[in-house]
C-alpha positions as CSV (number, residue, x, y, z in Angstrom):
1,M,14.2,0.3,56.2
2,A,11.0,1.9,54.8
3,K,13.1,3.8,52.2
4,S,14.6,0.6,50.9
5,K,11.2,-1.0,50.5
6,A,9.9,2.1,48.6
7,K,13.0,2.0,46.3
8,A,12.4,-1.7,45.7
9,A,8.7,-1.1,44.9
10,K,9.6,1.7,42.5
11,A,12.2,-0.5,40.8
12,G,9.8,-3.4,40.5
13,G,7.1,-1.1,39.1
14,A,9.5,0.3,36.5
15,T,10.5,-3.2,35.5
16,A,6.9,-4.2,35.1
17,V,6.2,-1.1,33.0
18,E,9.1,-1.9,30.8
19,A,7.9,-5.5,30.4
20,V,4.4,-4.4,29.4
21,S,5.4,-1.4,27.4
22,P,6.0,-3.2,24.0
23,Y,2.5,-4.8,24.2
24,V,0.9,-1.5,25.0
25,Q,2.7,0.2,22.1
26,R,1.7,-2.6,19.8
27,L,-1.9,-2.2,20.9
28,I,-1.8,1.5,20.2
29,Q,-0.2,1.1,16.8
30,D,-1.8,-2.0,15.4
31,A,-5.4,-1.4,14.3
32,E,-5.9,-5.1,13.4
33,L,-5.0,-6.2,16.9
34,R,-7.4,-3.7,18.4
35,S,-10.1,-5.0,16.0
36,D,-9.5,-8.6,17.0
37,L,-9.7,-7.7,20.7
38,K,-12.9,-5.8,20.2
39,T,-14.4,-8.6,18.3
40,A,-13.5,-11.1,21.0
41,Y,-14.9,-8.8,23.7
42,D,-18.2,-8.3,21.8
43,S,-18.6,-12.0,21.1
44,A,-17.8,-13.0,24.6
45,R,-20.3,-10.4,26.0
46,V,-23.1,-11.7,23.7
47,A,-22.3,-15.3,24.7
48,Y,-22.3,-14.3,28.4
49,G,-25.7,-12.7,27.9
50,R,-27.0,-15.9,26.3
51,V,-25.7,-18.0,29.2
52,N,-27.3,-15.7,31.8
53,N,-30.7,-15.6,30.3
54,G,-32.0,-18.4,32.5
55,K,-32.0,-21.3,30.2
56,A,-31.4,-24.8,31.6
57,P,-27.7,-25.9,31.2
58,A,-28.8,-28.8,29.0
59,K,-30.4,-26.3,26.5
60,L,-27.2,-24.3,26.4
61,L,-25.3,-27.1,24.8
62,D,-27.8,-27.0,21.9
63,D,-27.7,-23.2,21.5
64,K,-26.2,-22.6,18.0
65,K,-26.0,-18.9,18.5
66,L,-24.0,-19.3,21.7
67,Q,-21.7,-21.8,20.0
68,R,-21.1,-19.3,17.1
69,E,-20.4,-16.4,19.5
70,L,-18.0,-18.5,21.5
71,Q,-16.3,-19.6,18.3
72,N,-16.0,-16.0,17.1
73,A,-14.5,-15.0,20.4
74,A,-12.0,-17.8,20.4
75,N,-10.9,-17.1,16.8
76,A,-10.5,-13.4,17.5
77,L,-8.4,-14.1,20.6
78,K,-6.3,-16.6,18.7
79,S,-5.6,-14.0,16.0
80,A,-4.8,-11.3,18.6
81,S,-2.5,-13.8,20.4
82,D,-0.7,-14.7,17.2
83,S,-0.2,-11.1,16.2
84,L,1.3,-10.3,19.6
85,R,3.7,-13.2,19.4
86,E,4.9,-12.3,16.0
87,G,5.9,-8.9,17.2
88,P,5.4,-5.6,15.4
89,K,4.9,-5.7,11.7
90,R,7.5,-3.9,9.7
91,R,6.2,-1.1,7.6
92,K,6.6,-1.6,3.9
93,R,8.8,0.9,2.2
94,R,6.7,3.1,0.0
95,G,8.8,4.3,-2.8
96,G,12.0,2.5,-3.6
97,I,13.4,1.7,-7.0
98,G,10.0,1.4,-8.7
99,K,8.9,4.9,-8.0
100,F,12.4,6.2,-8.7
101,L,12.4,4.5,-12.1
102,L,8.9,5.8,-12.9
103,L,10.0,9.3,-12.0
104,G,13.1,9.0,-14.2
105,I,11.0,7.8,-17.2
106,I,8.5,10.7,-16.8
107,G,11.3,13.2,-16.4
108,A,13.1,11.9,-19.6
109,G,9.8,12.0,-21.5
110,V,9.2,15.6,-20.5
111,A,12.8,16.6,-21.4
112,L,12.4,15.0,-24.8
113,G,9.1,16.7,-25.4
114,V,10.4,20.1,-24.5
115,S,13.9,20.2,-26.0
116,E,14.2,19.8,-29.8
117,G,18.0,19.5,-29.6
118,L,17.8,16.6,-27.1
119,R,15.2,15.0,-29.2
120,N,17.4,15.2,-32.3
121,K,20.3,13.7,-30.4
122,V,18.3,10.8,-29.2
123,L,16.8,10.1,-32.7
124,D,20.3,10.3,-34.2
125,A,21.6,7.9,-31.5
126,L,18.7,5.4,-32.2
127,F,18.4,5.6,-36.0
128,G,21.7,7.2,-37.1
129,A,22.2,10.7,-38.4
130,E,20.1,11.8,-41.2
131,E,21.8,12.4,-44.5
132,E,21.2,15.9,-45.7
133,F,21.1,16.2,-49.5
134,D,19.8,18.6,-52.1
135,Y,17.4,17.1,-54.6
136,Q,18.1,18.0,-58.2
137,S,15.7,16.8,-60.8
138,T,17.0,15.2,-64.0
139,T,13.8,15.9,-65.9
140,A,12.6,19.1,-67.2
141,P,9.2,20.4,-66.2
142,A,6.5,19.7,-68.7
143,P,5.6,22.7,-70.9
144,P,2.4,24.4,-69.9
145,P,-0.7,23.5,-71.9
146,P,-1.7,25.9,-74.6
147,T,-4.2,28.5,-73.5
148,P,-7.4,28.9,-75.5
149,A,-6.7,32.6,-76.3
150,A,-3.5,31.6,-78.2
151,T,-5.2,29.3,-80.6
152,G,-7.4,32.0,-82.0
153,S,-10.7,30.3,-82.2
């Protein structure tokens, strides 16, 4: 009979650990949740110190610092509670199409800068092939001006 109780206790403990495990994992992974819980704890500790300082209960109702600390603690606990209910936040993908496209553009720019043949092909595709022609002048070059030694002066 003792063995069955021990097995039941172990089984119940394992179930409890499995039930709490997602919250513990979330607490370990989520820095914002930890920050909210720390803020709530710190504000509650300061508020408790203000309550325990020996003031009359009637004066505690008018204590603005106490009210502010209690409000901070409540807000931080609400934020932590909301984030626990939402579940773990999915990580945003870093990369994706935008970075792939940027990498492609940079690679194409480098390839165009390095390869003259590729650059010529792209320019031909964009603006059409250049016509190659030989220029032949229809005018004769002007005769050279007379030199001063030829005139005999």
